[in-house]
N, C-alpha and C positions, 0 to 999 in steps of 0.2 A: 367835888373833886378829888381825884385820888393822885396821891405822889406817882413819879413816874422812875424807873431805874431803867436805863438801857446800857446792858454789860460792855464793856470792852472785848474789842478783836483784834486780830489784825490789822484792821485798816479804818476801824473806828474808836472814838474816844469811849470811856465810861460818863453817861450823862447821868447825874441824879436831879430831879427836881421834888424838892422837898416843901410842900405846901404849908404845912404848918410852922418850920421853920423860914418861911420867906426866902429858901436858897435856890440857886439852881448853878450846878457846876459841871464844867467838862475837862476830865482830865485824859491826855494820851493822845494819839497821832489822830489827825482825822483825814483820810483820803478815801472818804469810800466811792463805791461805783457809781452811785447813783444819790449825790447831796441829798436831792429834794425829796425822794422818798425815805430817805432813813432821816431827815430831821423834823419831817411832817408831825410825824405826835408832838415832838416837842414845841413846835411854834404853835400848834392847835391848842394845847395844855396854857401855855404861853398867853395867846390872847384870850382864854377863858380867865384866866388868875390877872392880867392887867386888868380886865374889864371892872372884877371886885376890888383891887387895889385899893386900899386909902391911905393913911398915913404910915401905914408900917414902913420899917425900912425892908428893902426888897434886894438882895445882894447876890450877885452872879460872879463866881469864880470862875477864870478860863485859865486854866495850866495845859496847852497844848505843845507838846514837844516838837510836833511836826502838821503843817497841813498844806494842801493844795490848794492853786488857784481857784476851783469853786468851791470849796472850804472857805477860802476869804471872802468871798462874794456872801456867802451865807452867813458870815461872822457881821460884814457889814450890814445886811437887811436883819440881824439880831439887834445891832446897834442902833440903826435910826428906827426901828419899833421901840426900843427902850428911849432913846433921844426924844421922842414926840410927846410918850407920857411923861417926862422929865421936864418938859417944856409945860406939861399941865400940872406942875409943882407935885409930881409925886416923886418919895424916896427912894432912888435908884442906884445903887453903887455897883461899878464893875470892877473887879480886881484882875487886870492881866498881870497872872504870875507868870514869871518866866527864870530859867535857868540862870542864875547871875553870870555865868562864863558865857551864854550864849549872845552875842551881839544883836544876832540878827532877829532874833524874837523881841528884843528889847526894843531895837528899831521898829517891829512891825508895829508893836504896842503901841509905841510915839505915834505912828501913821495915822492907826484908826482914833487915837486920842484927839489927833488934830482936828478930824473929821466933826468933832463932836462940841456941842456948846455947854450944855446946860446937864448933861449925865456926869455924874459923877463917875471920872475914869482914872483908877489908880494904877500905876507902873509898880508891882510889886517883886524885888528879887529873893529869889529863892537859893539857898544854898544846897546843890545838890549832893 
């Protein structure tokens, strides 16, 4: 498996998937024209990675300043995929990073968190 880096654009976040560090990060804004084609390489690599995940901790850091409804659905799909593996005793941690002054982003994180039972989902305020 190879690492994956998707460069930030006006409508898409930077996504870094570092296999050796067991780290997946999303940073920026997410409102691509076609979320399915945009996220496909990430989900394909994630599926392969999760199949070989053993007891190491896999960390996902998400710091999205803005995302649209289709991106919200993609995030839910991501969290449910991770939840399934967490229920199978995999060590997965999601850090929902938000601007400490952005109540909406914090509330989105809380709403996602409520839907998950086994997945460790941390709300992380960031001073911007």
